Structure formats: structure tokens, C-alpha cells
N, C-alpha and C positions, 0 to 999 in steps of 0.2 A: 256098861251092861244095859241091855234093854229094859225098858219099864216094865213090861208085862212079867220078865223073869225075875226082876228085883222083887216085885210085889209077892211073887210066888215063894221065892227062896226066904224072904224076910218074914213070911207067914201073915202078911197083912190081908191078903186074899188067898183062899186055899188053893184054888187051881188056875193055872196059867190060861186056860180058855175063858174062865169068869173074869180074870183080870183084862184078858184081850176085849171082851164084850164091854166091860166097864170104861175102857179107854175109847173104844169106838163110839160110846154113847155120850161121851164128853163129861163122864163124872169123875175123871182124875186130872188134877192140875198140877202141872210142875212149874214152881216159880211163878204162880198165880196165871198161867197159861195153860188152856187145854192141851193136852198131849196125846199122841198117838202111841199105841203099843210099842212101836219100834224107836221111840224117843230114847236117847241115851241118858242114863242116870249117872251122877258122878257125887263124890262126897261134897256135902254142903248144900245140895239141892233140898228145896222145901216141897214136899208132896202133900197135897190135900185130896182125899177120897171122900166122896159123897155116897153114903148108905142110906137111901131113902131120906128120911128127914135129918138123920145124923150127918155129921162131917168129922173126919179124923185128919189132923194135920200133924205131919211128922218131919223131922229133919233127918237127912241121910247122914249117917256118922261113918259107915264102912261099906264097901261094895265087894262082895265075894261070891263066887260061882257056886259054891255049897256050904252049907253050915248045918250043924247039928240043931235040932229042935230047941234044946235048952239055950242055945247061943244065938238064936234068931233074933231075939230083942236087943241084942248088942249092936245090930245094924243100923238102928234108927232111934230117935228121941222124940217123945210126944211133945208138941209145943201147946 
């Protein structure tokens, strides 16, 4: 799955366009490397998202095309 779509589906970032902009600005790292929005995300990848001065680090547990709001947190685990 594309990185920008995963960020939206998992609700780590609210909108796909915002996820796209964050990737373009280099604020999203996949396995400690800056990643483009089109990068493929798979189970076991470690994502780091920088929100201003804060940083969120998560491990991808599952990849699904659609998921209910209540089940979105089951797609990743905070590190």
C-alpha cells in the first residue's frame, strides 16, 4: 500500500493530501530513511512522523485498504 494512503487509513494523519505534503517535505521516515508518498508500506516497517517539535514512531502491524475508525489503531503499534 502507498505510504500516504496508509497514513490516512490508519488515521495517523487525517487527510491524504496532508500526508502527501508531509512526505514531500521529508517529515516522514520509513525504516530511518526519508520516503516519498508513493513508497510501499508493508508489515514490519517502522514509520517516524515529525509533527513540528514532536515525533511519533510506530511499527506497522497490518495493512488493509479500508478499516473502521475503532479498528484503525490495530494497524500500528507505538514504539
